[in-house]
Structure formats: C-alpha cells, structure tokens
N, C-alpha and C positions, 0 to 999 in steps of 0.2 A: 504493500499499498502506502502509497507516495502524501506525505505529508506537508503540507503547506503552514506556517506558520508567520502571523502575525500581529503585533503590539501596537495598540494604542494607547496614549495617557501612559505606559509602565514602560520598564527600563525590562524588557525578555532578555533574565540574566541566566546564564547555562543550567540552575538547579530550575527554574519553571519550563526549558527546552526539556527537558529531562525526564520532570511531571510528566509534558504533555504526552514526550513519546511514547512513556510506558503507559499511561492513560490509556489516548487516546488508537496507539498500536497497539492496543489489547484486542481492540474490537474485532481486528484482521480473522481475531481465533472464531469467529461466524459467519467467516465465509472459506465459500469454495475456491479453493488455487484457480481457479481460469475468473473467478469474481476478485481476487486478492491483487490480481497481477494488474485491473483496471481501476483498482479505486483510488480516490483522491480526497481527501481529507484538507478539506481549509478549514484551520483552524484560528480566531480571531479570538485575543487575550486583552482585556483592556480594565481604563477605570473610564466612567463615564464624560468625569470632565477631573481637573488638576484640581479646582478646591472642594470638592466631592470630601467628607472628612469623616462624615457621620452616617448610616446604613449599611443597604445593600450597594459598595462601594466598587466591585470587585464585578467583571462580565465575561461571559466566556459564553463563545458559539461556535456550532461546529456543524457544516457544509461538508456531508458527503456524498460523492455524486459515484456512482456504480455500472459504470454500461450508459444503460438510458435511466437509470432510477438514480432517485433523487432524494434522500436522508438531510433535514434538519433540528438542531437541536440550540435551546438558549438558556444563560441561568444567568440571574444575579444571586448576589450573595453577597454577605460578609467577608469572606476567605475565599481569596484568589481558587488553591482547591479544591475546596466543595463548591464550586462551582464549576472546573472542569469536570469532576466527577459528577454532576448531575446532568450533566450537559450527556459524559459518557452515557451513565444506564438510560439517559433517554433514548440517544440512537443506536441501544442494543437491544432494547422493546420495541422503537419502531421495528429492525432487521429481522426478531423473530417473528412479529404479528407478520410480518411480510411474506418471510418463509410460511408461514402457516398458511397463510392462504394460499403460497405457489400448491402446495402440499394436497389442500381441498380441494382445486381446481385441478389437480392428480387423477383425484381420486374421483370427483363427479365426471370427469371421462373415460375411467374405464369402466363404470355402471352404467 
C-alpha cells in the first residue's frame, strides 16, 4: 500500500510519521494481495488552526483508494494519536462492510 502523509499547522516529526505508518499500514492486512498493490492511502494530520488551544485540537483524515473503491474517515480529538486510531478503526469497519456485501452478492448469484 502506498502511504502519502501530509501535515497542516503541525510539525511532522519522525515519531508521528512512524505512528501513522504503523496504524494506517495495518489496514493492509484486510486487503487481498492484488488490492494491496493498488491501494493508496492519503493521510492528513492537522491542527484546525494555530491559535486553537483547548477542545478537539487535533484532526486526522484518511482517504483510501483501492482501484475504483474509495473509503474515507475523519476524526477530531484532544490527542493526535487517538484521532489517528479512530480513523483507522472507521476505515477497517468500512472495508469489512464492503467485503461482507461482496460475499452476500456472490452467495445471491449462486442461489
């Protein structure tokens, strides 16, 4: 899977890059090898503004394209790592739902 990481109003440290690689890269285990070679994940981590000090300060967004399929998740949270985890969980849920729909369609064709 190709991973493109972008930061906005935030310094992209090696630790943030490693965390995103680990968490978003783990999505590839839900993909078939053919899908994994086509997959492209665009990840944006950000602070909504430079003056934002309290509340949901951090933002994470993942746009995952696998061939013609498109999955998208976004989250805001007090902690950047938690926002990234929430987006990963949402993308995993969408992929599992899509796989289940494909299975059901194949079963319906066989009947």
